[in-house]
Backbone bond lengths (Angstrom), bond angles and torsions (degrees), N, CA, C in turn:
res aa  C-N    CA-C-N  psi(-1)  N-CA   C-N-CA  omega(-1)  CA-C   N-CA-C  phi
1 M - - - 1.375 - - 1.557 116.22 -
2 H 1.376 113.48 -38.90 1.455 120.69 179.37 1.552 110.03 -61.88
3 I 1.303 117.94 -32.66 1.439 122.24 178.18 1.549 109.41 -62.48
4 R 1.355 114.78 -46.20 1.478 120.99 -179.73 1.565 107.64 -60.02
5 I 1.342 116.42 -44.47 1.475 120.48 -177.14 1.524 110.54 -60.74
6 M 1.274 113.92 -46.98 1.544 116.89 -178.91 1.463 109.26 -69.64
7 A 1.364 121.47 -35.71 1.423 119.21 177.10 1.527 111.39 -63.99
8 W 1.315 115.96 -38.20 1.515 117.78 177.70 1.471 109.01 -67.74
9 T 1.319 120.50 -35.46 1.479 122.02 176.44 1.455 111.90 -61.81
10 M 1.327 116.79 -45.57 1.461 120.89 177.86 1.547 112.76 -65.18
11 S 1.269 115.38 -32.39 1.493 120.56 177.45 1.515 108.09 -67.38
12 L 1.332 117.53 -40.77 1.499 120.39 178.84 1.520 111.60 -64.36
13 I 1.377 114.05 -42.05 1.528 117.14 175.04 1.499 111.16 -57.40
14 G 1.369 114.78 -46.06 1.409 120.48 178.62 1.562 112.03 -58.51
15 F 1.306 116.74 -39.66 1.438 121.41 -177.68 1.537 108.01 -65.84
16 F 1.342 116.57 -50.12 1.458 118.55 179.73 1.453 115.46 -65.28
17 A 1.399 115.68 -28.34 1.500 120.63 176.87 1.509 111.53 -63.06
18 C 1.379 115.32 -28.95 1.455 116.23 178.47 1.490 116.65 -66.12
19 F 1.389 115.06 -22.40 1.435 118.88 -177.05 1.574 113.77 -115.65
20 A 1.315 111.37 -3.32 1.482 116.73 -179.40 1.468 113.53 -73.24
21 P 1.396 115.04 142.74 1.543 118.41 173.62 1.490 109.78 -63.97
22 A 1.351 116.31 162.98 1.425 121.37 -177.34 1.499 112.11 -56.32
23 G 1.335 117.41 -37.00 1.425 118.09 179.92 1.480 117.89 -68.09
24 M 1.338 119.13 -16.04 1.448 122.09 176.16 1.521 112.36 -86.86
25 Q 1.296 117.71 -17.86 1.456 118.76 -173.21 1.499 112.79 -63.13
26 P 1.366 123.51 -38.48 1.422 121.35 176.47 1.467 113.31 -60.68
27 R 1.328 121.30 -32.77 1.478 126.22 -179.96 1.540 106.09 -71.31
28 L 1.279 116.34 -44.14 1.470 119.05 179.97 1.534 109.19 -63.14
29 M 1.293 118.20 -38.88 1.451 122.76 177.83 1.488 108.63 -64.03
30 K 1.351 120.67 -43.17 1.465 124.14 -178.34 1.582 108.17 -62.97
31 A 1.369 116.23 -42.37 1.483 117.96 176.81 1.524 111.45 -64.14
32 H 1.316 118.36 -37.58 1.426 125.30 177.73 1.487 110.78 -58.88
33 F 1.333 117.50 -48.52 1.471 122.95 -178.34 1.498 109.88 -68.04
34 A 1.316 117.90 -35.45 1.483 121.20 178.61 1.572 109.90 -57.53
35 I 1.338 110.76 -47.62 1.445 117.38 -178.23 1.542 109.96 -60.84
36 L 1.382 117.28 -42.31 1.382 119.67 177.41 1.576 115.69 -58.18
37 A 1.315 116.71 -31.61 1.386 122.96 -176.45 1.498 113.08 -81.99
38 N 1.330 115.35 -14.23 1.452 118.70 -173.83 1.505 113.01 -76.36
39 P 1.285 122.14 114.94 1.427 123.40 -178.07 1.544 112.48 -65.36
40 V 1.370 118.00 -26.32 1.426 119.69 178.95 1.480 110.87 -66.42
41 A 1.364 115.12 -32.96 1.452 117.82 -178.81 1.495 112.26 -73.56
42 G 1.326 118.51 -4.59 1.494 119.69 174.17 1.521 111.04 89.02
43 F 1.330 120.70 6.63 1.459 120.17 -176.53 1.546 111.85 -99.62
44 E 1.260 117.92 -39.76 1.491 123.21 171.36 1.564 109.88 50.72
45 T 1.317 115.86 52.07 1.482 117.30 -177.45 1.537 110.52 -81.24
46 N 1.342 114.02 137.43 1.499 118.14 176.36 1.505 110.83 -100.40
47 S 1.302 120.67 -25.16 1.415 122.74 176.13 1.508 110.21 -156.12
48 L 1.266 118.50 153.02 1.448 125.57 176.94 1.529 108.39 -151.04
49 L 1.349 117.15 119.48 1.417 122.46 177.79 1.524 107.35 -122.52
50 V 1.384 115.04 140.49 1.424 118.80 174.64 1.552 107.12 -129.24
51 W 1.284 113.94 119.84 1.431 123.30 178.62 1.555 109.58 -108.92
52 R 1.404 116.02 131.31 1.386 118.66 179.18 1.550 109.67 -149.66
53 D 1.355 112.94 134.59 1.438 120.36 177.68 1.500 115.80 50.82
54 G 1.310 116.15 43.51 1.446 124.03 174.15 1.480 119.40 90.07
55 E 1.339 116.09 9.88 1.456 117.53 -179.85 1.532 111.41 -152.91
56 I 1.306 113.79 157.99 1.518 117.61 173.84 1.517 108.43 -80.13
57 V 1.255 118.06 115.42 1.466 121.66 -178.27 1.528 111.48 -96.25
58 R 1.296 121.14 -13.95 1.421 124.30 172.07 1.481 110.18 -153.76
59 E 1.374 119.62 135.85 1.378 124.50 175.52 1.495 111.06 -147.64
60 A 1.328 116.59 123.16 1.486 120.05 -174.25 1.557 109.83 -142.12
61 Y 1.331 112.91 146.64 1.474 118.90 -176.37 1.531 105.19 -135.38
62 Y 1.404 112.95 146.15 1.425 121.81 -176.23 1.424 110.76 -138.20
63 N 1.325 117.65 169.03 1.509 124.35 172.60 1.559 112.23 58.71
64 G 1.300 116.80 31.97 1.479 120.30 174.54 1.533 113.77 88.46
65 F 1.291 116.68 0.89 1.529 123.04 -179.59 1.552 106.82 -83.16
66 D 1.335 113.26 153.78 1.505 121.84 167.90 1.458 109.11 -147.52
67 E 1.388 113.91 -177.89 1.447 117.81 -173.40 1.555 117.40 -64.16
68 N 1.307 114.75 -9.96 1.496 120.29 -175.62 1.526 112.01 -106.89
69 I 1.291 119.18 -0.73 1.427 121.88 -179.12 1.518 110.04 -92.91
70 L 1.342 116.80 127.06 1.406 121.24 174.21 1.486 116.12 -66.28
71 H 1.239 119.26 146.60 1.484 122.09 179.88 1.552 107.82 -133.81
72 P 1.314 117.28 136.32 1.466 121.19 176.46 1.465 111.14 -63.57
73 V 1.355 122.63 130.16 1.410 122.72 -177.78 1.531 109.57 -103.59
74 Y 1.308 117.30 -5.91 1.494 122.61 172.95 1.558 106.95 60.17
75 S 1.350 118.61 -121.18 1.424 118.68 -165.43 1.566 111.21 -75.65
76 I 1.327 119.95 -7.62 1.465 118.67 167.52 1.499 112.39 -59.19
77 T 1.351 114.96 -21.33 1.429 120.24 173.42 1.542 111.31 -51.44
78 R 1.323 114.75 -39.42 1.469 122.07 -175.93 1.598 107.45 -66.04
79 T 1.246 115.68 -38.43 1.450 119.22 178.46 1.462 114.45 -63.12
80 V 1.352 114.04 -42.71 1.438 121.39 176.26 1.558 111.26 -63.48
81 L 1.331 114.50 -45.16 1.465 120.33 175.90 1.474 113.39 -53.38
82 K 1.314 117.84 -47.51 1.437 123.20 -177.54 1.505 109.34 -69.18
83 T 1.297 119.66 -33.85 1.462 121.07 173.59 1.492 110.48 -59.53
84 L 1.371 116.92 -44.28 1.457 117.65 175.34 1.508 113.75 -59.49
85 V 1.244 118.72 -37.96 1.422 120.82 178.18 1.543 113.52 -59.28
86 G 1.383 114.18 -38.82 1.440 120.75 175.78 1.561 110.43 -63.03
87 I 1.290 113.39 -40.64 1.478 118.12 178.25 1.456 112.02 -66.31
88 A 1.355 116.23 -41.96 1.482 119.25 177.99 1.510 113.32 -64.37
89 I 1.322 117.90 -30.92 1.487 119.30 175.68 1.540 105.68 -69.55
90 D 1.327 116.77 -46.09 1.486 116.72 -177.14 1.587 111.79 -64.88
91 E 1.269 117.33 -24.68 1.481 121.58 -179.83 1.509 110.35 -87.58
92 G 1.339 118.96 -6.54 1.410 118.28 176.49 1.545 114.89 94.01
93 Y 1.292 116.78 2.21 1.540 119.14 -178.22 1.533 108.96 -75.96
94 I 1.316 116.53 -28.28 1.444 124.32 -177.46 1.507 109.34 -129.02
95 E 1.364 117.56 137.53 1.468 117.43 -172.07 1.521 113.36 -73.31
96 G 1.349 113.43 -30.91 1.462 119.49 -179.45 1.445 112.85 162.94
97 I 1.352 119.95 -179.85 1.461 120.53 -176.56 1.470 113.54 -73.15
98 D 1.367 117.73 -15.21 1.446 121.30 175.49 1.516 115.58 -85.07
99 Q 1.298 117.35 -2.99 1.487 117.63 -179.74 1.498 107.73 -69.41
100 R 1.384 112.17 146.23 1.464 119.35 -174.30 1.532 108.93 -79.45
101 V 1.283 117.76 147.94 1.458 125.39 -179.56 1.535 107.11 -69.60
102 T 1.384 119.78 -31.17 1.466 121.41 178.83 1.516 112.19 -61.26
103 D 1.358 118.08 -23.71 1.408 118.30 175.32 1.499 115.25 -57.23
104 F 1.312 115.29 -28.89 1.453 123.08 -174.02 1.608 111.42 -98.57
105 F 1.316 112.21 -19.15 1.504 116.06 177.51 1.531 109.99 -126.49
106 P 1.246 115.60 60.77 1.583 118.62 -172.57 1.521 113.40 -65.35
107 D 1.393 116.29 -21.03 1.454 119.41 -174.55 1.530 115.02 -91.21
108 V 1.347 114.88 -5.17 1.463 119.75 179.06 1.496 111.46 -76.67
109 E 1.330 116.89 125.40 1.484 120.18 -175.72 1.540 109.85 -74.53
110 I 1.333 115.01 131.95 1.459 119.80 175.27 1.566 107.33 -94.55
111 V 1.354 113.70 108.66 1.458 117.71 -173.91 1.524 110.45 -78.85
112 P 1.341 118.86 161.36 1.460 122.51 178.51 1.542 107.50 -58.20
113 G 1.393 114.38 138.74 1.420 120.30 176.99 1.563 112.46 91.42
114 Q 1.333 113.04 -7.09 1.515 119.62 -179.33 1.532 110.96 -119.28
115 E 1.396 116.24 20.44 1.386 120.66 -173.73 1.585 113.54 -58.00
116 S 1.358 116.51 -26.52 1.447 118.23 -175.23 1.546 109.83 -67.08
117 K 1.310 118.73 -15.23 1.450 118.98 175.94 1.534 112.37 -57.29
118 R 1.326 119.52 -26.10 1.375 123.54 177.62 1.558 112.10 -65.44
119 D 1.294 114.18 -20.29 1.504 118.23 -179.43 1.535 109.93 -94.68
120 M 1.314 120.37 -0.77 1.473 120.51 -176.43 1.558 107.49 -72.48
121 T 1.314 116.43 131.02 1.490 121.15 178.90 1.533 109.26 -118.90
122 I 1.306 112.04 174.35 1.518 117.07 179.94 1.514 107.61 -63.90
123 E 1.283 119.67 -36.16 1.443 116.47 178.00 1.511 115.77 -59.42
124 H 1.343 115.84 -27.44 1.455 117.91 178.69 1.563 107.79 -71.21
125 L 1.296 117.13 -32.30 1.489 120.01 175.13 1.528 111.46 -72.15
126 L 1.359 119.20 -39.60 1.449 120.88 179.25 1.488 111.16 -67.37
127 T 1.328 120.60 -31.72 1.442 122.97 -176.72 1.517 111.98 -98.33
128 K 1.355 116.56 2.69 1.469 122.45 175.16 1.531 112.81 63.96
129 T 1.352 114.33 41.34 1.446 119.60 178.21 1.635 109.78 -124.87
130 S 1.277 113.68 40.42 1.465 116.61 -176.19 1.543 112.88 -71.98
131 G 1.407 114.80 -26.49 1.434 119.64 -179.43 1.563 112.74 83.96
132 I 1.368 117.75 3.96 1.392 121.36 -179.16 1.578 109.16 -106.27
133 E 1.256 118.76 130.04 1.470 122.27 -179.56 1.493 112.77 -130.81
134 A 1.343 115.27 153.12 1.427 119.99 170.87 1.512 107.78 -158.41
135 W 1.336 115.16 145.46 1.503 120.35 -177.96 1.507 109.13 -71.97
136 W 1.291 115.99 161.18 1.476 120.13 -175.32 1.575 112.61 -67.38
137 D 1.335 117.59 -21.23 1.419 122.68 -178.93 1.601 112.22 -100.30
138 D 1.313 115.62 11.15 1.461 120.31 177.79 1.514 111.81 -62.82
139 P 1.286 118.80 138.39 1.527 117.95 175.11 1.502 116.29 -60.47
140 V 1.320 116.55 -16.82 1.462 120.91 -179.28 1.502 112.44 -53.67
141 W 1.302 116.38 -31.64 1.503 122.57 -174.22 1.492 111.85 -62.43
142 Y 1.280 120.02 -21.10 1.486 126.16 -176.95 1.478 112.07 -105.51
143 A 1.327 117.56 10.92 1.483 119.90 179.84 1.525 111.08 -66.36
144 P 1.341 116.97 144.37 1.507 120.32 179.98 1.521 112.49 -66.61
145 D 1.364 120.37 -20.17 1.436 124.47 173.28 1.539 107.16 -130.04
146 L 1.295 118.55 83.15 1.430 126.41 -167.26 1.494 111.22 -59.26
147 G 1.396 116.46 -45.20 1.427 118.85 -177.83 1.463 115.99 -61.79
148 A 1.386 116.17 -44.81 1.424 122.38 174.20 1.524 113.07 -59.35
149 A 1.313 113.88 -42.08 1.476 119.62 -177.22 1.569 110.28 -66.45
150 I 1.236 116.18 -38.91 1.501 122.93 179.69 1.555 107.04 -67.66
151 F 1.306 118.18 -47.19 1.413 122.72 -176.74 1.564 110.21 -63.21
152 A 1.348 116.38 -29.67 1.425 121.47 -179.87 1.524 112.00 -77.24
153 L 1.315 120.31 -14.20 1.441 123.04 -175.69 1.529 111.22 -63.50
154 P 1.305 118.05 156.08 1.535 121.00 178.20 1.555 106.70 -68.10
155 Q 1.309 112.75 145.55 1.477 119.97 174.40 1.518 113.25 -81.80
156 E 1.365 112.59 139.99 1.485 118.37 170.99 1.521 109.89 -80.37
157 T 1.387 118.47 -40.01 1.468 122.76 175.39 1.461 107.53 -143.26
158 A 1.228 119.60 171.98 1.527 124.19 167.92 1.454 110.85 -66.30
159 P 1.366 118.45 152.27 1.426 120.01 -178.93 1.574 111.33 -58.79
160 G 1.314 116.12 140.62 1.461 121.38 176.40 1.591 113.59 89.11
161 E 1.320 116.78 -3.88 1.446 116.15 -173.68 1.550 113.91 -94.83
162 L 1.339 116.21 -24.38 1.443 115.72 -173.50 1.541 105.02 -143.39
163 F 1.379 113.16 132.06 1.511 121.44 173.76 1.511 109.08 -87.37
164 R 1.382 114.44 132.79 1.469 119.38 175.19 1.460 107.00 -138.74
165 F 1.325 114.62 115.86 1.490 121.73 178.54 1.549 109.05 -74.17
166 Q 1.340 117.34 -38.76 1.481 119.45 -174.47 1.496 111.33 51.16
167 S 1.287 113.90 81.86 1.508 120.74 -173.72 1.526 115.25 -85.55
168 G 1.299 120.28 1.60 1.417 120.38 179.99 1.528 113.41 -83.43
169 F 1.253 116.69 -156.42 1.437 122.28 -176.10 1.533 114.99 -73.12
170 R 1.302 116.91 -20.80 1.453 123.84 -175.49 1.492 112.14 -132.26
171 S 1.286 116.03 129.27 1.502 122.28 173.88 1.492 106.87 -122.78
172 T 1.301 118.27 118.73 1.462 118.01 178.46 1.485 110.81 -59.95
173 T 1.326 116.38 -43.12 1.499 118.08 -176.57 1.518 110.84 -62.07
174 M 1.356 119.99 -42.65 1.483 121.11 -178.83 1.494 113.60 -71.30
175 E 1.366 116.15 -34.00 1.468 119.17 177.86 1.496 111.20 -71.98
176 L 1.321 117.21 -35.05 1.454 120.81 171.95 1.509 113.21 -64.97
177 L 1.292 117.47 -40.11 1.502 123.42 173.73 1.507 110.97 -57.82
178 S 1.334 115.42 -46.60 1.445 119.83 -179.30 1.549 111.51 -63.38
179 A 1.339 114.89 -41.41 1.495 117.74 -179.61 1.558 108.10 -69.67
180 L 1.343 117.58 -38.38 1.445 117.72 177.07 1.508 113.46 -61.37
181 L 1.329 117.47 -42.76 1.388 121.44 174.00 1.520 116.71 -56.03
182 S 1.395 111.68 -45.34 1.481 115.65 175.44 1.496 114.66 -58.73
183 R 1.380 116.52 -41.07 1.401 120.28 176.31 1.513 112.79 -63.20
184 A 1.320 115.80 -39.27 1.467 119.11 -176.43 1.514 108.43 -66.98
185 I 1.291 119.19 -38.18 1.470 120.13 -174.96 1.460 116.72 -93.44
186 G 1.414 116.34 19.27 1.433 119.57 173.92 1.493 116.27 88.17
187 G 1.308 119.57 22.43 1.425 123.61 177.79 1.504 117.64 95.90
188 R 1.357 117.67 -10.70 1.429 120.03 174.58 1.538 112.60 -65.29
189 S 1.302 113.87 155.88 1.472 117.54 174.60 1.573 112.15 -81.86
190 A 1.311 113.23 163.25 1.454 117.52 176.94 1.499 111.70 -57.50
191 L 1.394 116.56 -36.49 1.492 118.83 -178.89 1.518 108.63 -67.57
192 E 1.338 120.16 -38.09 1.502 119.92 -177.59 1.522 108.78 -68.22
193 F 1.369 115.55 -40.67 1.484 118.24 176.51 1.492 110.63 -66.02
194 A 1.331 119.82 -41.50 1.478 119.08 176.71 1.499 113.01 -61.91
195 N 1.300 118.40 -37.84 1.445 117.93 -179.41 1.459 113.92 -59.47
196 E 1.406 116.51 -34.75 1.427 122.87 179.80 1.577 111.59 -83.30
197 H 1.273 117.92 -41.72 1.505 119.47 -168.76 1.494 112.95 -108.01
198 L 1.264 122.62 -13.74 1.518 123.06 -175.27 1.529 109.54 -131.99
199 F 1.270 121.43 -66.83 1.410 122.29 -177.79 1.518 113.33 -61.52
200 G 1.262 115.40 -45.56 1.488 118.10 178.98 1.509 112.46 -57.76
201 P 1.378 119.20 -54.82 1.490 118.88 176.51 1.498 116.41 -58.05
202 L 1.388 115.90 -29.13 1.488 116.75 178.18 1.545 110.19 -84.39
203 G 1.280 121.63 -3.73 1.455 122.59 179.44 1.494 111.08 81.84
204 I 1.327 118.81 21.43 1.419 122.68 179.49 1.537 111.48 -91.00
205 T 1.329 119.98 111.55 1.408 124.18 -178.89 1.475 114.26 -118.25
206 N 1.321 117.08 -19.45 1.478 123.16 -179.62 1.586 108.12 -96.81
207 V 1.337 118.43 89.03 1.477 120.67 -174.86 1.423 109.64 -147.63
208 E 1.353 117.98 149.03 1.441 124.08 169.60 1.495 108.33 -132.36
209 W 1.341 117.27 145.60 1.475 122.52 174.75 1.506 106.99 -143.48
210 E 1.241 114.45 122.48 1.465 121.38 -175.99 1.612 108.49 -69.72
211 S 1.315 112.86 154.28 1.483 121.63 -176.43 1.533 108.17 -111.75
212 N 1.296 113.97 150.52 1.480 119.98 168.62 1.575 108.06 -77.61
213 A 1.355 112.13 177.62 1.460 116.02 -179.18 1.578 111.85 -64.76
214 D 1.245 115.65 -24.92 1.530 119.41 -178.00 1.571 111.06 -92.21
215 G 1.267 118.06 4.63 1.459 121.78 178.34 1.547 113.73 92.29
216 T 1.321 120.42 -10.83 1.426 114.47 176.39 1.487 112.34 -75.30
217 S 1.344 117.11 155.65 1.454 121.22 -179.94 1.558 108.86 -72.36
218 R 1.320 113.94 139.07 1.465 117.94 178.29 1.500 110.80 -62.92
219 G 1.317 114.74 131.82 1.495 118.37 -175.10 1.523 112.12 -95.03
220 T 1.349 118.79 -17.71 1.407 121.97 -174.15 1.510 110.67 -86.03
221 I 1.317 118.88 -57.87 1.484 127.39 168.81 1.497 109.02 -140.99
222 G 1.337 115.96 -175.17 1.507 117.63 178.90 1.431 112.14 122.20
223 L 1.330 122.75 -15.81 1.450 120.55 -177.26 1.573 108.53 -87.92
224 E 1.344 114.81 145.77 1.410 122.10 179.19 1.558 107.70 -131.82
225 L 1.327 116.68 129.80 1.459 126.00 -176.72 1.521 108.94 -135.71
226 T 1.388 116.30 159.01 1.418 117.39 165.68 1.500 110.91 -82.35
227 P 1.306 118.91 161.74 1.464 121.91 -178.88 1.583 110.81 -60.17
228 R 1.340 113.36 -41.92 1.533 114.52 179.39 1.513 110.52 -64.34
229 D 1.329 121.20 -30.80 1.450 121.29 176.83 1.520 111.89 -76.30
230 M 1.318 116.74 -29.85 1.449 120.68 171.20 1.580 107.38 -62.98
231 L 1.281 118.41 -42.46 1.458 123.06 173.37 1.557 114.21 -56.59
232 R 1.340 114.80 -43.01 1.459 121.82 177.41 1.546 109.50 -58.24
233 F 1.321 115.64 -44.20 1.493 120.72 178.96 1.462 109.44 -64.70
234 G 1.405 120.08 -40.60 1.444 119.91 178.07 1.510 112.53 -67.59
235 L 1.324 117.96 -32.69 1.484 119.39 175.36 1.466 111.81 -65.59
236 L 1.292 119.56 -33.17 1.433 123.06 177.00 1.518 111.49 -58.72
237 Y 1.299 118.03 -43.28 1.474 124.22 177.05 1.523 113.26 -76.15
238 M 1.310 115.16 -30.79 1.433 118.01 177.25 1.570 112.23 -67.97
239 N 1.349 115.04 -31.96 1.438 121.40 -177.40 1.534 113.29 -105.47
240 E 1.296 117.13 36.44 1.447 125.23 173.58 1.558 111.71 54.02
241 G 1.299 117.45 39.64 1.470 121.17 174.41 1.502 113.59 88.66
242 C 1.347 117.42 3.84 1.471 120.16 178.47 1.555 110.96 -100.69
243 F 1.278 116.39 147.85 1.450 121.79 171.93 1.555 111.41 -140.17
244 E 1.252 118.78 118.32 1.409 125.03 -177.00 1.553 111.75 52.66
245 G 1.274 115.07 43.44 1.487 121.22 176.06 1.497 114.10 81.78
246 R 1.269 120.14 3.75 1.457 122.94 177.18 1.563 111.53 -109.88
247 Q 1.318 118.27 130.17 1.433 119.81 177.65 1.519 109.44 -83.49
248 I 1.311 116.87 107.43 1.457 125.73 -175.07 1.577 110.51 -89.84
249 V 1.353 112.07 -49.60 1.441 118.85 176.25 1.478 110.14 -115.90
250 P 1.290 118.75 135.94 1.499 123.79 -177.34 1.528 107.40 -53.01
251 A 1.351 116.91 135.65 1.483 119.37 177.44 1.503 111.02 -58.77
252 A 1.334 117.44 -37.15 1.443 118.26 179.09 1.494 114.90 -62.58
253 W 1.326 116.79 -30.77 1.465 123.40 177.68 1.493 108.41 -69.64
254 V 1.330 115.78 -44.47 1.484 119.30 179.00 1.564 109.78 -59.79
255 A 1.249 118.86 -44.96 1.481 122.75 -179.82 1.498 109.89 -65.01
256 Q 1.290 116.45 -37.32 1.517 120.63 -178.29 1.474 110.83 -73.74
257 S 1.363 118.60 -30.13 1.409 123.49 -177.57 1.536 113.38 -71.12
258 R 1.336 114.93 -31.63 1.441 116.07 -174.00 1.491 108.83 -79.07
259 P 1.439 116.94 138.57 1.461 118.00 175.32 1.477 111.14 -73.65
260 G 1.347 115.50 150.61 1.454 121.10 177.75 1.541 107.48 -105.06
261 P 1.371 115.83 159.63 1.420 121.90 176.83 1.541 115.06 -53.03
262 A 1.296 117.14 -32.82 1.414 120.91 -177.03 1.574 114.00 -91.57
263 D 1.364 114.36 2.94 1.513 120.00 -178.09 1.556 104.43 -68.63
264 N 1.308 111.69 130.08 1.543 114.28 178.59 1.472 113.89 -99.13
265 R 1.355 120.68 5.35 1.420 120.55 172.96 1.537 108.05 -74.56
266 Q 1.269 118.03 136.78 1.466 120.40 -177.49 1.496 112.93 -119.48
267 N 1.333 116.32 154.06 1.398 119.75 179.75 1.544 110.40 -82.03
268 Y 1.376 115.88 -177.39 1.414 115.53 -170.45 1.582 112.37 -79.44
269 W 1.289 118.74 -5.75 1.479 122.06 166.24 1.561 112.10 -87.01
270 D 1.350 112.97 -4.24 1.530 119.15 -179.26 1.521 110.11 55.23
271 R 1.335 114.77 51.31 1.452 117.71 178.08 1.514 110.73 -129.21
272 E 1.263 119.31 -77.10 1.460 118.61 -171.62 1.536 111.08 -89.68
273 P 1.318 115.31 149.96 1.479 121.72 173.17 1.543 110.78 -57.56
274 F 1.320 114.35 149.86 1.497 121.74 -168.80 1.483 105.92 -130.70
275 G 1.360 118.87 135.22 1.415 123.89 179.00 1.535 106.71 -111.12
276 Y 1.248 114.69 -135.68 1.546 123.59 178.79 1.553 105.07 -83.48
277 H 1.276 115.54 55.12 1.523 126.17 179.03 1.525 114.10 72.93
278 F 1.295 114.56 33.16 1.476 118.67 157.07 1.504 109.09 -120.67
279 F 1.274 116.29 152.44 1.501 123.72 -172.98 1.553 106.62 -115.12
280 V 1.297 117.30 137.66 1.471 123.19 171.44 1.600 109.41 -64.83
281 H 1.307 113.91 139.83 1.486 118.83 169.73 1.511 109.36 -117.14
282 E 1.301 114.96 -95.10 1.507 117.96 -178.29 1.530 107.51 -130.89
283 G 1.354 115.00 139.78 1.473 117.92 176.33 1.539 109.02 61.31
284 T 1.276 117.04 -125.46 1.493 121.48 178.62 1.485 113.76 -96.39
285 S 1.320 116.94 1.08 1.486 120.09 -177.95 1.531 111.08 -72.41
286 F 1.269 115.13 148.04 1.470 121.97 178.96 1.548 109.26 -143.75
287 V 1.283 116.72 158.47 1.481 123.01 -165.90 1.539 110.31 -134.49
288 A 1.337 115.79 133.87 1.462 122.54 162.15 1.556 109.73 -97.85
289 R 1.330 113.85 128.06 1.490 114.08 -172.47 1.522 110.97 -126.40
290 G 1.298 113.49 154.65 1.509 119.98 174.91 1.510 106.64 -141.21
291 A 1.320 118.19 157.27 1.455 125.98 -178.04 1.536 108.89 -58.78
292 G 1.326 113.07 150.46 1.506 116.57 -179.92 1.499 110.91 85.96
293 G 1.258 118.23 1.37 1.504 122.50 177.18 1.529 112.49 83.79
294 Q 1.389 115.65 38.65 1.420 122.37 169.62 1.549 108.74 -80.83
295 F 1.378 118.03 125.40 1.483 116.39 -176.51 1.488 109.46 -140.91
296 I 1.303 117.41 144.80 1.461 126.29 162.59 1.513 106.18 -126.25
297 V 1.372 113.67 103.09 1.423 120.37 -176.36 1.554 108.87 -99.68
298 I 1.341 115.36 123.24 1.443 118.90 -171.96 1.543 104.16 -116.46
299 D 1.306 117.35 117.75 1.448 124.83 -172.21 1.514 110.70 -123.53
300 P 1.349 119.35 82.86 1.437 122.83 -176.61 1.515 112.18 -58.97
301 D 1.272 119.88 -36.83 1.454 124.72 -173.51 1.571 107.96 -59.06
302 N 1.283 118.16 -37.92 1.504 122.82 -178.02 1.536 112.30 -108.26
303 N 1.368 112.52 9.21 1.475 117.14 179.60 1.548 111.17 49.80
304 T 1.359 114.16 49.54 1.520 120.52 -171.18 1.507 107.47 -131.97
305 I 1.306 116.63 142.00 1.421 124.36 166.20 1.481 111.04 -127.16
306 I 1.325 117.86 137.61 1.474 124.01 -178.45 1.486 106.61 -125.37
307 V 1.374 115.96 125.66 1.452 120.62 -179.96 1.568 105.87 -117.03
308 R 1.262 117.31 130.28 1.530 121.58 174.66 1.406 111.20 -133.63
309 T 1.367 117.80 135.27 1.439 124.82 168.77 1.530 111.63 -122.21
310 G 1.297 116.42 149.20 1.472 116.49 179.42 1.503 111.57 -173.88
311 E 1.303 116.02 -164.86 1.378 122.11 -171.79 1.539 116.37 -113.53
312 L 1.361 113.37 -18.46 1.503 118.76 -177.26 1.502 108.12 -122.53
313 A 1.292 114.93 148.43 1.453 122.70 173.90 1.567 109.13 -73.03
314 L 1.293 118.07 113.74 1.434 120.85 -179.88 1.509 111.25 -115.73
315 E 1.356 115.65 46.19 1.466 120.75 -171.46 1.573 111.21 -55.10
316 L 1.350 113.80 -45.77 1.446 115.98 -173.77 1.548 108.61 -70.60
317 G 1.313 118.32 -51.24 1.398 122.61 179.40 1.470 117.25 -58.00
318 F 1.310 116.02 -41.88 1.497 119.82 -176.57 1.530 111.94 -67.71
319 F 1.347 114.53 -48.64 1.473 115.32 -174.42 1.545 114.44 -85.27
320 Q 1.298 118.11 -22.41 1.421 120.04 178.30 1.551 115.59 -92.30
321 F 1.343 115.87 -25.56 1.458 121.36 -175.80 1.502 114.14 -121.90
322 I 1.307 116.70 -48.18 1.449 119.64 -167.34 1.549 110.16 -73.40
323 L 1.349 115.36 -50.17 1.510 116.02 -178.88 1.488 113.32 -63.06
324 P 1.350 118.91 -44.50 1.455 117.03 176.83 1.512 113.62 -58.73
325 L 1.362 117.26 -39.35 1.460 120.08 -179.58 1.520 108.23 -63.76
326 L 1.336 116.04 -46.08 1.482 116.56 -177.10 1.505 110.75 -63.70
327 R 1.289 120.58 -31.06 1.455 123.91 -178.56 1.549 105.84 -70.23
328 I 1.321 118.23 -39.43 1.422 122.05 178.16 1.519 112.09 -59.82
329 L 1.376 113.53 -48.83 1.423 119.58 -172.68 1.550 110.38 -73.24
330 L 1.351 113.47 -30.92 1.534 114.06 -176.20 1.445 112.78 -92.30
331 C 1.364 116.32 -34.21 1.463 120.14 -168.14 1.557 112.20 -109.39
332 G 1.284 118.45 -11.92 1.400 120.50 -175.53 1.492 114.57 82.22
């Protein structure tokens, strides 16, 4: 019930914002942010940044957080990993998304009945349609060569037949992708590669990324960033892969990564179209999401990026009330 009350409160603020003079809008924004920080409201926000037209127009921290404290981004880890795959293709470490996974795991035995594994490509990993599944408590996660152990698992379906987001702590598809990337780049971890080709060029130095037992970077979750560095990542995709005049991610990869309105791949809520780990929102806007309500919302139409970190999943409140209100306050 309290969620409904706070939602109605935010709706009323949005209504009055439509008619408020310009001088009142900062006050309404302050009230809006106060609601977001209220744990009783069910939002439990730790940080919220709003960037528009080249500058941060609002930045707020709660619950002891500040701009220097790392925050787990959970499944946004997957978005970053897939960005690294695009960079690795551009750098020549990987031929392309049509390259077969067997090229990187040539020693894994293909058992009878699993012959379709030979058809599995990198695109199947990017679109989470590998057909390989394992529960979070499966012993495979502690294998000394995790990628090879995952690739050797029995298939649930042939590649490309079934989409599985796997929203828990472990995704076989994402961990296989991380292991494949490490093999492609000469044994380095995704974190090491990112420090050279992504985080370094973006000016990101305060970062942590958990490792698997075999030393590969976790592909499902495990990345921690500051909110301002999450914003830097969002700016990269807002600007077609460029940051401060440097092309860090190929523009073609950025375009390919975004979901389109006609995309029929669905996320695990079975709602919005899903690309290479960005979700459609409204118009041309798209979102990188992590559990607990971690968001990087990229809105090219309004030249706006919204970053939020927190402790609770506020899926309903964020997309039905918070984003529309922010658009009213910022864009009129």
